[in-house]
N, C-alpha and C positions, 0 to 999 in steps of 0.2 A: 573484552569491556563487558561489563554487564550492564543491563538496560533496566532501568529503573522508571516507571512510569510514575512519576512523580506530582504534587499539584503545580509545580512551574511547568514543566512539560506539558503536563493537561491544559493550562490555562493558555500556552503559548501554541497549542496545535487544536483548540476549539474548532476553528473556523475551518481548518484543514479537515477534522474530524466531522463536522456537521456536514460536509460537503460529501466527504465518502458515505458517511451514513444515509446522505440521501440516496444513494443508490438501492434503497429498500424499495423506492418508488417506481413504478414501471414508466410513468412521463418523464422521470428525471434521466433513467438508464437510456431511453430514446432519444432525448436531446441530447444526451451527449454522444451518441453514435451519430448523430446528425449534424452537429455542432458544437465541438467540443467547447470554444471560445465562449460560447454563451453561456455553456452548461457551469463555467467555471469563473463567470462573470464577478463575483464576489470573494474570489481568493486574489492573493497579492501576487505579483510578478514572480515571485519566489516560490511561492506553494505550486503556481501554473507549470513552472518548469518541472519541479520535481514530478507532477502528475505527468506532463507530456513524455518525460523520460524513464518512466515508469520506475523511477529510482526509489525502490523499496526501502534501502536502508535509509538514505535521506530524509525519507517521510517519516520514519519511524524515529532517527534521531532527532527529527523535527516535534515531535509529541503526537504523531498519528498513531491511535490505538490499533491494536492487531486485528481487533474485530472488525473494525471500521475498513481496514486494508484489505482484510478477506473479500469484503463486499466488493469492492473495487476490483480485484483481481479475479473474482468470477467472471464480471461481465469482460475480462480483458483476457479470459481464457487461461489464466495464470494461476496453476496450483499450489497449495500448500508448500510443498518440498523445493517448488522453483521460488517462492517469495521467502523462505526462511534461509536457504542457500543463501540469496542475495544480501539477507541480513548478515551474515557471517561471511560474506566477501569471499566466498567460493563458486564454483560450478556446480550444476545440480549432480553431477557425477562423483565429484569430492564429497559432497554434502552424504548423499546416498551411501557412501561408503562407510560413513559414520552411524548409520543407521542399521537396527535389526531389520534389513528388507533381503529376502529371498533373491540370491542373484546379485545382489549388490556388492558383492565383495570379491 
């Protein structure tokens, strides 16, 4: 499936993207670490559940921007390859075999 970040997906994901982008602020990162529910107070129950599960594909399909997801991934200690492998529904190991990474094949 190709992923198209269009106007409809952008509008649907606006609240989630604003939340994810807010991790650029130290106080939001600290609040999320201390009290995730308080940090997610403006999200819908569906959005909160995607965030709790670290369901990268669901968030992407919902309308989260890759660049906003990266901000969240950093505070969760998730690398770009780990996140992208989840988008593709693959293990990290399977994903790395498709890349030109020394020792991955």
